Structures are given as structure tokens and as C-alpha cells.
C-alpha positions in Angstrom: 5.8 11.4 -4.5 8.9 12.6 -6.2 11.2 9.9 -5.1 9.6 6.8 -6.6 9.4 3.6 -4.0 6.9 0.6 -4.4 3.3 0.6 -3.8 1.1 -1.5 -1.9 -0.6 -4.9 -3.7 -4.3 -4.6 -3.7 -6.9 -7.4 -3.3 -10.4 -8.0 -4.4 -12.9 -10.7 -3.7 -16.3 -11.3 -4.9 -19.0 -13.8 -4.0 -22.2 -13.7 -5.8 -25.0 -14.8 -3.6 -27.6 -15.2 -6.2 -27.6 -17.8 -9.2 -26.5 -16.4 -12.5 -29.6 -16.3 -13.9 -30.6 -14.0 -11.5 -28.0 -11.2 -12.5 -28.5 -12.0 -16.2 -32.4 -10.8 -15.6 -31.6 -8.0 -13.4 -28.4 -6.5 -14.7 -28.7 -8.0 -18.4 -25.5 -10.3 -18.0 -24.3 -13.4 -16.6 -21.1 -11.9 -16.4 -21.7 -9.4 -13.9 -19.4 -10.6 -11.5 -16.6 -10.4 -14.0 -17.6 -6.8 -15.0 -17.4 -5.8 -11.2 -14.1 -7.2 -10.8 -12.5 -5.5 -13.6 -14.1 -2.2 -12.0 -12.6 -3.3 -8.7 -9.1 -4.2 -9.8 -9.0 -0.8 -11.9 -10.3 1.1 -8.7 -7.2 -0.1 -7.2 -5.0 0.2 -10.0 -2.9 2.7 -7.9 -1.8 -0.1 -5.8 0.0 -2.3 -8.4 1.6 -1.7 -11.8 3.8 -4.7 -12.1 1.1 -7.4 -12.8 -2.2 -8.2 -12.4 -4.0 -11.6 -11.9 -7.7 -12.8 -11.8 -9.2 -16.2 -10.6 -12.8 -17.7 -10.5 -14.6 -20.5 -9.3 -17.8 -22.3 -10.5 -20.2 -23.8 -7.6 -21.8 -27.1 -8.1 -20.1 -28.1 -11.6 -20.3 -31.7 -12.7 -17.4 -34.2 -12.5 -15.3 -33.7 -15.6 -16.1 -30.1 -15.9 -13.8 -27.3 -15.7 -14.6 -25.2 -12.3 -11.5 -23.2 -11.9 -10.1 -20.6 -14.0 -6.8 -18.5 -13.9 -5.6 -15.7 -15.7 -2.5 -13.5 -14.9 -0.4 -10.7 -16.5 2.8 -9.1 -16.1 2.5 -6.9 -19.4 2.9 -3.2 -19.2 -0.7 -2.4 -18.9 -1.7 -5.9 -16.8 -5.2 -5.5 -15.9 -6.3 -4.3 -19.5 -4.1 -7.4 -20.8 -6.1 -10.0 -18.6 -9.5 -8.7 -19.3 -8.7 -8.3 -22.8 -8.2 -12.4 -22.7 -11.2 -13.0 -20.6 -13.4 -10.9 -23.2 -11.8 -12.7 -26.2 -12.7 -16.2 -24.6 -15.8 -15.1 -23.9 -16.6 -13.4 -27.2 -15.2 -16.3 -29.1 -17.4 -19.1 -27.3 -20.6 -16.6 -28.0 -19.9 -16.3 -31.4 -19.1 -20.1 -32.4 -22.2 -21.0 -30.4 -25.1 -18.8 -30.6 -27.0 -21.2 -28.4 -25.0 -20.0 -25.5 -26.0 -16.2 -25.6 -29.5 -16.5 -23.8 -28.7 -19.8 -22.0 -26.8 -18.9 -18.6 -26.4 -22.5 -17.8 -24.7 -23.4 -21.0 -22.5 -20.1 -20.3 -21.6 -21.6 -17.2 -20.7 -24.9 -18.3 -18.9 -23.9 -21.2 -17.3 -20.5 -20.9 -14.5 -20.0 -18.7 -14.1 -17.2 -15.9 -17.9 -16.4 -15.0 -18.1 -18.0 -11.6 -19.9 -17.2 -8.7 -16.8 -16.8 -6.7 -14.2 -14.3 -7.8 -10.5 -13.1 -6.9 -8.4 -10.3 -8.3 -5.1 -9.0 -7.6 -3.1 -6.2 -8.5 0.8 -6.3 -7.6 3.4 -4.0 -7.0 6.6 -6.5 -6.3 9.0 -5.6 -3.6 11.5 -7.6 -4.7 11.7 -6.4 -8.4 10.8 -10.0 -9.8 8.2 -9.1 -12.6 7.6 -12.2 -14.4 4.3 -13.7 -14.3 5.6 -16.7 -11.9 5.6 -13.7 -9.4 2.0 -12.9 -10.2 -1.0 -13.8 -7.9 -3.1 -15.4 -7.5 -1.2 -18.6 -6.7 -2.7 -22.1 -7.4 -2.3 -25.2 -5.3 -4.0 -28.1 -7.2 -5.5 -31.4 -6.2 -7.5 -33.8 -7.7 -9.9 -33.3 -4.5 -12.2 -30.3 -5.1 -11.5 -29.4 -1.4 -7.9 -29.4 -1.6 -7.6 -27.0 -4.4 -6.3 -23.4 -2.9 -6.1 -20.2 -4.8 -4.1 -17.4 -2.7 -3.5 -13.8 -3.3 -2.7 -11.0 -0.8 -1.0 -7.8 0.1 1.5 -8.8 2.3 5.3 -9.5 3.5 6.6 -12.1 6.0 9.5 -11.1 7.8 10.3 -14.5 9.1 10.1 -16.6 5.6 13.3 -18.9 6.7 11.4 -19.9 9.7 8.4 -20.8 7.9 10.2 -22.5 5.2 11.9 -24.6 8.1 8.7 -25.5 9.6 7.2 -27.1 6.0 10.4 -28.7 5.7 9.9 -30.3 9.2 6.5 -31.5 7.8 8.1 -33.3 5.4 7.3 -30.9 2.5 9.7 -30.0 -0.5 8.6 -25.9 -1.1 9.7 -25.2 -4.6 11.5 -22.2 -3.3 11.8 -19.9 -0.1 9.3 -17.0 -1.0 6.7 -15.7 1.5 4.0 -16.3 -1.1 4.9 -20.1 -1.5 5.6 -20.7 2.2 2.3 -18.8 3.4 0.2 -21.0 0.4 1.9 -24.2 1.6 1.1 -23.6 5.2 -2.2 -23.2 4.7 -2.5 -25.9 2.3 -0.9 -28.2 4.9 -3.5 -27.9 7.4 -6.3 -27.9 4.6 -5.0 -31.2 3.8 -5.0 -32.5 7.2 -8.3 -31.3 8.0 -9.8 -32.8 4.9 -8.2 -36.2 5.6 -9.7 -36.1 9.3 -13.0 -35.2 8.0 -13.2 -37.8 5.7 -12.1 -40.6 7.9 -14.7 -39.3 10.5 -17.6 -39.2 7.7 -16.5 -43.0 6.7 -16.9 -44.1 10.0 -20.6 -42.7 9.8 -21.1 -45.0 6.8 -20.9 -42.8 4.0 -18.8 -43.7 0.8 -16.5 -41.6 -0.7 -18.3 -39.9 -3.1 -21.3 -39.2 -0.4 -18.5 -37.9 1.5 -17.3 -35.0 -0.8 -20.6 -32.3 0.3 -20.1 -33.3 3.8 -16.5 -32.5 3.9 -17.6 -29.1 2.1 -20.2 -28.4 4.8 -18.1 -29.1 7.9 -14.9 -27.9 7.1 -13.8 -25.3 9.4 -11.8 -22.5 7.5 -11.4 -20.7 10.7 -9.5 -23.5 12.6 -7.4 -23.9 9.2 -6.3 -20.2 9.4 -5.7 -20.4 13.0 -3.1 -23.2 12.9 -1.5 -21.9 9.7 -0.9 -18.1 10.8 0.1 -19.3 14.2 3.9 -18.2 13.2 3.4 -15.8 10.8 5.3 -12.4 11.6 4.3 -9.5 9.1 1.6 -7.4 7.9 -0.7 -9.2 5.7 -4.3 -9.2 4.0 -4.4 -12.7 2.7 -7.4 -13.8 0.3 -8.2 -17.4 -0.4 -10.8 -19.6 -2.4 -11.1 -23.3 -1.8 -12.1 -25.5 -5.0 -15.4 -26.5 -3.5 -16.5 -22.6 -3.2 -15.2 -21.5 0.4 -13.6 -18.2 0.7 -11.8 -16.3 3.1 -9.9 -13.1 3.7 -7.8 -12.7 7.0 -5.9 -9.6 8.5 -3.0 -9.4 10.5 -3.2 -8.9 14.4 -1.6 -5.3 14.1 -4.2 -4.4 11.4 -0.7 -3.1 9.3 -2.4 -3.9 5.7 -5.9 -2.5 5.3 -8.9 -4.6 4.2 -12.8 -3.6 4.0 -15.8 -5.7 3.2 -19.5 -5.0 2.2 -22.4 -7.4 2.2 -26.1 -7.6 1.0 -28.3 -10.1 -0.4 -26.7 -10.0 -3.7 -23.0 -10.0 -2.9 -20.3 -10.4 -0.4 -17.0 -8.1 -1.4 -13.9 -7.7 0.1 -11.0 -5.1 -1.1 -8.2 -3.3 0.2 -9.6 0.0 -0.2 -13.2 1.2 0.8 -13.7 3.7 -2.0 -13.2 0.9 -4.5 -16.5 -0.8 -2.8 -18.2 2.5 -2.6 -17.7 3.4 -6.1 -18.4 -0.2 -7.6 -21.1 -1.3 -6.1 -22.7 2.3 -5.3 -22.8 2.0 -1.6 -22.6 4.6 1.2 -19.6 5.0 3.3 -21.1 3.7 6.6 -22.4 0.4 4.7 -18.7 -0.5 4.0 -16.8 -1.8 7.1 -13.1 -2.5 8.1 -12.2 -5.9 8.7 -10.9 -5.8 12.2 -7.2 -6.7 12.8 -6.5 -10.4 13.6 -9.7 -11.5 12.3 -11.0 -13.3 9.1 -14.2 -12.9 7.1 -15.0 -16.7 6.2 -17.8 -17.2 3.6 -18.9 -20.7 3.4 -19.9 -22.4 0.2 -23.8 -21.7 1.0 -23.5 -18.2 1.0 -23.2 -17.7 4.7 -20.5 -15.1 5.8 -19.3 -14.9 9.1 -16.5 -12.7 11.0 -14.0 -14.9 13.3 -11.0 -14.0 15.3 -8.1 -15.8 14.1 -5.2 -14.4 16.0 -5.4 -12.3 19.1 -5.3 -8.7 18.0 -2.3 -6.8 19.3 -1.7 -2.8 19.7 -3.4 -1.7 16.5 -0.6 -0.1 14.1 -2.3 0.4 10.7 0.2 1.7 8.3 0.1 5.4 8.3 1.8 5.5 4.6 -1.6 4.1 3.6 -3.2 7.4 4.6 -0.2 9.5 3.2 0.3 8.2 0.1 -0.7 4.6 -0.9 -4.3 4.7 -0.7 -6.9 6.5 -2.9 -7.5 9.9 -1.9 -11.2 9.8 -2.8 -11.8 8.1 0.6 -13.6 10.5 3.0 -11.3 10.1 5.8 -8.0 9.7 4.0 -9.1 13.0 2.2 -9.4 14.8 5.5 -6.2 13.3 7.0 -4.1 14.5 4.0 -5.7 18.1 4.3 -4.8 17.8 8.1 -1.4 16.9 7.4 -1.0 20.1 5.3 -2.3 22.2 7.8 -0.5 20.9 10.7 3.2 21.4 9.0 2.1 25.2 8.2 3.6 26.8 11.2 7.2 25.2 10.4 6.5 26.8 7.0 5.6 30.1 8.5 8.8 30.0 10.6 11.0 29.4 7.5 9.5 32.4 5.6 9.9 34.4 8.4 6.2 35.1 8.5 6.5 36.7 5.0 3.3 35.3 3.1 3.4 38.6 0.7 6.4 37.3 -0.9 5.9 33.8 -0.6 4.5 31.2 -3.6 2.6 28.1 -2.5 3.0 25.0 -5.0 3.2 21.0 -5.0 4.6 18.4 -6.7 3.5 15.8 -7.4 -0.1 15.5 -8.1 -0.5 13.2 -5.0 0.4 16.0 -2.6 -2.5 18.0 -3.9 -4.5 17.2 -1.3 -2.1 18.0 1.6 -1.6 21.3 -0.4 -5.0 22.1 0.1 -4.7 21.8 3.7 -1.4 23.8 3.9 -3.1 26.8 1.8 -6.4 26.6 3.9 -4.3 27.1 6.9 -2.5 30.2 5.5 -5.7 31.7 4.5 -6.6 31.3 8.4 -3.5 32.8 9.4 -4.0 35.8 7.1 -7.6 36.2 8.1 -6.8 36.4 11.9 -3.9 39.1 10.8 -6.2 41.1 8.8 -8.9 41.1 11.7 -6.3 42.5 14.1 -5.0 45.0 11.4 -8.7 46.1 10.8 -9.4 46.0 14.6 -6.4 48.1 15.3 -7.2 50.8 12.8 -10.8 51.4 14.1 -13.6 53.3 12.5 -10.9 55.7 10.7 -10.1 53.1 8.3 -10.5 54.2 4.6 -11.8 51.8 2.0 -8.5 52.0 0.4 -7.1 51.1 3.5 -9.2 48.2 4.0 -9.4 46.8 0.5 -5.1 46.9 0.5 -5.8 44.6 3.8 -8.4 42.1 2.3 -6.6 41.9 -1.0 -3.6 40.1 0.6 -4.1 36.1 0.3 -1.9 33.1 -0.3 0.0 33.3 -3.8 -0.9 29.8 -5.4 0.8 28.8 -8.8 1.2 25.3 -10.5 4.8 25.9 -10.5 6.0 22.5 -12.0 4.7 19.7 -14.1 5.7 16.5 -14.8 6.7 15.2 -18.3 5.4 11.7 -17.6 6.5 10.4 -21.2 10.1 12.0 -20.5 10.2 10.2 -17.0 9.2 6.7 -18.6 12.0 7.0 -21.2 14.5 7.9 -18.5 14.0 4.8 -16.3 15.5 2.7 -18.9 18.7 4.3 -18.0 18.9 6.6 -14.8 22.5 7.3 -15.3 21.7 9.9 -17.9 21.7 13.1 -15.2 21.2 15.5 -17.9 17.9 13.9 -19.0 16.8 13.7 -15.5 17.2 17.4 -14.9 14.1 17.7 -17.4 11.6 15.4 -15.9 9.8 18.4 -14.5 8.6 21.7 -17.0 8.4 24.7 -14.8 5.6 27.9 -15.4 8.0 30.6 -16.2 7.1 33.8 -14.6 4.9 32.0 -11.9 7.7 33.1 -9.2 8.9 36.7 -8.8 12.6 37.2 -8.3 13.4 36.9 -4.6 10.2 35.3 -3.4 10.1 32.4 -1.3 9.0 29.2 -3.0 7.2 26.7 -1.0 6.9 23.3 -2.5 5.0 20.4 -0.6 5.5 16.7 -1.4 4.0 13.5 0.2 7.4 12.5 1.6 11.0 12.7 0.7 12.6 9.3 1.1 16.0 9.3 -0.9 16.0 12.9 -2.4 17.5 11.8 -5.5 14.8 13.4 -7.8 14.9 16.4 -5.6 18.7 17.0 -5.9 19.1 15.8 -9.6 16.0 17.7 -11.3 13.3 19.5 -9.1 15.7 21.9 -7.1 17.7 22.7 -10.1 14.6 23.5 -12.3 13.0 25.6 -9.5 15.9 27.6 -9.0 15.5 28.8 -12.6 12.7 30.9 -11.2 15.1 33.1 -9.2 13.4 32.6 -6.0 15.4 33.9 -2.9 14.6 30.8 -1.1 13.0 27.3 -1.6 11.5 25.7 1.0 10.5 21.7 0.3 7.8 20.4 2.9 7.3 16.8 3.4 3.9 15.9 4.6 5.5 12.6 6.0 8.1 12.5 8.8 11.6 11.4 8.1 11.6 8.3 6.9 14.5 6.7 8.8 13.9 2.6 8.9 13.3 -0.2 6.5 9.8 -1.1 5.9 9.1 -5.1 5.9 5.6 -5.2 5.8 5.0 -4.5 2.0 6.7 -1.3 1.0 10.0 -1.6 -0.7 12.4 0.4 1.3 15.0 -2.1 2.7 18.2 -0.5 2.7 19.0 1.9 5.2 21.7 3.9 3.2 19.1 4.4 0.6 17.3 6.9 3.2 18.8 10.8 3.1 17.7 11.0 6.6 20.4 8.1 7.3 22.7 9.6 5.3 22.3 12.9 7.0 22.7 11.3 10.4 25.8 9.6 9.4 27.2 12.9 8.3 26.4 14.6 11.3 28.4 11.7 13.2 31.4 12.3 11.2 31.1 16.1 12.0 30.7 15.6 15.7 33.3 12.9 15.9 31.3 10.1 17.2 31.4 7.7 14.7 32.6 5.3 17.2 29.0 4.7 18.0 28.6 3.2 14.6 30.7 0.2 15.3 29.1 -0.3 18.6 25.4 -0.3 17.2 26.8 -2.9 14.8 28.5 -5.1 17.4 25.0 -4.9 19.5 23.0 -6.0 16.4 25.3 -8.8 15.5 25.0 -10.0 19.1 21.5 -10.8 18.7 21.3 -11.7 14.7 20.5 -15.2 15.5 18.4 -14.5 18.6 15.2 -16.6 18.9 14.1 -14.1 21.6 11.0 -12.3 20.6 12.0 -9.5 22.8 14.7 -8.5 20.2 15.9 -4.6 20.3 16.2 -2.1 17.5 19.4 -0.6 18.3 19.6 1.5 15.2 17.5 4.0 17.3 20.8 4.8 18.7 22.2 6.0 15.4 19.8 8.8 15.3 19.3 9.5 19.1 22.2 12.0 19.3 20.6 14.7 16.8 17.5 16.5 16.8 14.9 16.3 13.8 15.7 19.9 13.1 19.5 19.1 13.0 19.0 16.0 10.6 16.6 17.9 8.4 19.0 20.9 8.4 21.9 18.3 7.0 19.5 16.7 4.5 19.1 20.2 3.2 22.8 20.7 2.5 22.8 17.1 1.2 20.2 17.5 -1.4 21.5 21.3 -2.4 23.3 20.9 -5.8 26.4 23.2 -6.0 25.2 25.1 -8.7 21.9 26.2 -7.2 21.9 30.1 -6.1 18.5 29.8 -3.7 18.9 28.9 -0.3 17.1 25.6 0.3 15.5 24.7 3.5 13.7 20.9 4.0 10.9 20.8 6.6 9.5 17.4 7.7 6.2 16.6 9.5 6.8 15.9 13.2 5.7 12.4 14.5 3.3 14.1 16.8 1.7 15.9 14.0 1.4 12.9 12.0 -0.6 10.9 14.8 -2.7 13.8 15.4 -3.8 13.8 11.5 -4.0 9.8 11.3 -5.4 9.2 14.8 -6.4 5.5 13.7 -3.2 4.5 11.8 -0.6 4.9 14.2 1.8 2.6 12.6 5.0 4.8 11.8 7.7 2.3 12.4 9.5 3.7 9.1 9.6 7.0 10.9 10.2 6.0 14.7 11.7 2.5 14.6 8.9 1.3 16.7 8.0 -2.1 14.9 4.6 -3.8 15.6 6.1 -7.1 15.3 9.5 -8.7 16.7 10.7 -9.6 12.9 10.7 -5.9 12.2 13.4 -5.4 14.8 15.2 -8.5 13.4 15.0 -6.8 10.1 16.2 -3.2 11.1 19.1 -4.6 12.7 20.1 -6.7 10.1 19.7 -3.9 7.6 22.3 -2.2 9.8 24.8 -5.2 9.7 24.3 -5.1 5.8 25.3 -1.5 5.7 28.3 -1.6 8.1 29.7 -4.8 6.3 28.9 -3.1 2.8 26.6 -5.8 1.6 24.3 -4.4 -1.1 21.5 -6.7 -0.4 18.0 -6.9 1.2 17.6 -7.2 5.0 14.3 -9.6 4.4 
């Protein structure tokens, strides 16, 4: 994606179902779980670059022995940093205590991090706070083992103020109004309540306090705690949690907005944000990895039993389509095919833009993440040419000469690697984004790859703000002297904020919004802007769940083609010689390509939760009032 937008966080949870001695004997190390967690986090590194965290719990430790460990990092290479710290602790312990080397029980008792229950998190912060305090997992400590709670997730809540207020009404004093804190404290409150009730009940049965502890662990109903805690959550979430005594869970939102997958055999239970991470790290087949259903949780008890349980009533499935377009790794079998389909389905618009002149058209892509949709686009171009060749050959009949036949068969799509990103320069420029002259050199071009007066088709994952296109890419591509530059987005126009995880919070950041605003000014219809503002304002404090997204009216007077044309005008630098055309995927084709991930609120404004409509209206109010702030 040439425009950098925030990614999605990723979580991993591993429960070792055998004693650590088993893994030492079979795999040669008691650190099997730690090693697998490192791989799980690296395989989801695409989801988080701001920070990383790791936590582990050791089962059945004696009082006074440390059973929980956590390490977090907000360094430039956070995953490497935390595992460097872990390995340093492990290696130092083994070096200083040679008797630990072959004694797994001594390792478990004395070396941190090597528990049976492990959780990892890679973070891409949506609020720009990259300090260590904002890195998951979060820890809620208590001297009662059952009340210790470790939480990590991939989520954003739209109603943090409401959740914060609920905690205050319960008599709590949360340290800040952040969704991570409010969610953890909400779970923690009902966890405390459940433990207290169980203790009273077990005490009445005649057990003393010490005898009650294992019985509480056995009887604790994690599903019931999650149902109470998540009752008023409005947002997209995949939330993982570890309890101090050894229970664990991962819960998914009712609309399935955020992804979650799991695998179980007789050695491990593993849950992650992406299927390929599990497939690769544990060498299992595609069909063996299951998707966690929306509104459900996988709950793993201390005894190793795992079950699926409905936590909230599932709503209409609105799994995030951006996961398929960009965020998730393209190595997933379904995602790979879907991205190719996105390239295929946008080809008819490309064909119209180049006036069917494939002989004088070069196809390429920017950035590398758009490569798979590029393959789909080129394959469809080949299919089109094959059909045309067949018609030409049949029309010429048996009198066709060998030379004529080869002239027809030799026509094929022209494919070039036109632009290459200079990653080091890009990293340097981010320190001062005002240096426009440097920005124009972020990409190098392959001189001679395009003939003068050719059409040049460049496919991208999506076009969000268009800043890099205007300041860098189009200027550089124009040096090749093409007649026309067609920039293709495999995603539709991004028109609305995302409030469920992606950092797309301000309407005025979107080039589609700027284009619609410009069209209103041209058509003399700017009065509608004030009308929308007043409608949004009227329901700003509404508690009604039937809040309407009035921002849809902002785009309603114009077709997608009109907005795309205006976007091309806005993004075309004054000095450019080539004609510029911008093509976006249609909503219908997006749904055809990604039939199981119909979450499209950033394109259509059809939010899957009431909080989404409140956020988009608040974003419009901020725009109208000139407030440069987030809407959630």
C-alpha cells in the first residue's frame, strides 16, 4: 500500500497439553513452547511493528515460586528484543547452574518464561502511543492466584466512555480511559466476583481456605465471566486472556470483525490471528486449522480440556475485508485466491481506460503487497488476449500463413517491474515528512521499461490519502514519458473511518472525501454539508442503538466514477505530462472476490455495530467544526 495506514495487532496463545519433560524428550528441549511462540509472533510480524509482548504461566507451582512472567518491548525490532531478553535469562541460568541443563523440573522452578501456558502479541498502535505502557499483554495482579489476569488483543471499542462509566458505577477507579484498561478491568471485576462467590460456596461445604483454591480453579466458569464482561462491548475484537491458576480463553466479537483461528491435537492447543501462522509453525494442514466462530470463545481449563462456547449472540457476519485485501499474510490459501480475484475483477475497467489497446500498454504494481492482485489482473489480460487471438485465427481460416499465425500468437501482456521502493530512504524521510523533494525519490524507476506514449497501468492494494501518489509516484512514473498513467486500486474508495482496529479516524484524510467535497463546491450543493452536520449533531448524545449514518448523504449525489475522476484531478501534480486515470474496485466485485468477509464499512458506511454510526457522525462534526482530533 503506497499510502501507509496502520495495521492490525496480532495475538498468539499456546497451551502445552503434556508435561515439559515430554517436549524435552521428543523435541530435545523444554523450551519448545517458547521457541514456537517466537515463530508464531514472527509469522504475524506483518500485523505489528510498534511493539511486542510475551507472557507465560507455569502450572502447579509451589507457594513462593514465581509462576507468571511477562516481557514487553517498544524497540525498533520488538520481537527480536523480547526474545533476546528471554534467551539471555535462560542462557545465564543454564551457564550459572549446570545442574539445570538436564533437569526439566529445576528449569521450570528456577528459569522464567518456560511455562505450559504462553501468550504473545504484536502491536500496531492505533493511537500513536508507542511507549512500553501501551504494549500488550496487560497484567492485573492479585495475591490470589485465580484473580491474576493477563490480557492481550486485537481490538478497538467504540464506547470506551460508556465502559469507563460502568466501571466507575461499580466503585472502581480505572487509571485511564483506554479501551484496553476498561476491557481488562471489566473482565477482572466479574472474575473477582466469581472467585468470591465460589469461595463462599466452597467454605460452606466445609473446606478451609487452602483446600478451596484448587476447587475454585476447577469450578470457575470462564464463559459466564466473559458473557457478563462483554455484554456492553461495542467494537471489533479478538481477545485473549490467561488466568493465574492456568485457565485461558480467546473470545471473538459477535460480527466476526477481527479474525481468530485455532488448532488442537494431543500435544497443544494454539490460537492465532492468522491461519498460515499456525499451519507453518506446527506443520499442519489447512483443513486442520479452524476459524473461531463470531460471538464464541475457545476456553482452555487448567486440566487441559478445551471447549467452544457461545459468549454473545452472533450478529450478521461482517468479517473485515481489509484483512483479505491487505493486512493478513497472502500465504493463506483462500486469501491468495481472493487477492488474485480482486485483480481479475477490476480488469474490465482497465480495458475501457486503455481503449482495449493492450499492444501499447505496460502492466506493473506498487508496492510489493499488490503483487498477488497484479497476477490476477495479468492473467485476466491473458485470457482476454487468448479469446481475441482465437477469434482472429478462426476469422482468417485455413489460408492463414505461419508468419501471420506467429504475429497473432506473439501478442501478450507487457509486464515490467517499473518501480522499486528505496526502503532506507523511506525510513529516513519519516523523520521529517515535510521534505517533499526527498519524498519524490522514495521509489526508483526502471528506465526503458516503458516506451514513449505507452499506457502504464499500476495496481495498488488501495488508495487512501493519495499523498505518496501525488508527491512521489506519479512524478517519478511521468519520467518514463507514458501517454497515460492508470493507477488501479484493488479496493474500493475508502470513504468512512474505521473504528474497529485500523487507524483511519478522520474523514478529511481520505482523498475520496476531498473529492466529494470538491464536487459539492463545483455543483453548488455545499448546503448539504451543513444539513448533515446538524443531523449528526442532533443525535450526538443519543443512547438509541438505531443511530443513522448521515455521512452517506455526503457522497449520495455523485457516482463512484465521478468521484474517481475528481480524485485523479486532485492527485495529478501540476507538472505532470501524462494523463492520469484512477480506477477503484467496485463494491460488488469486492464481495464477489471475498464472499465470506463482507465487512465493508470503510467503503460503504454500513457499520456492523451501533457504535460505528456514532463514530462516523462524530467524525463529520469534527470535520465541520475544524477539530483535528479522533472520533473515537
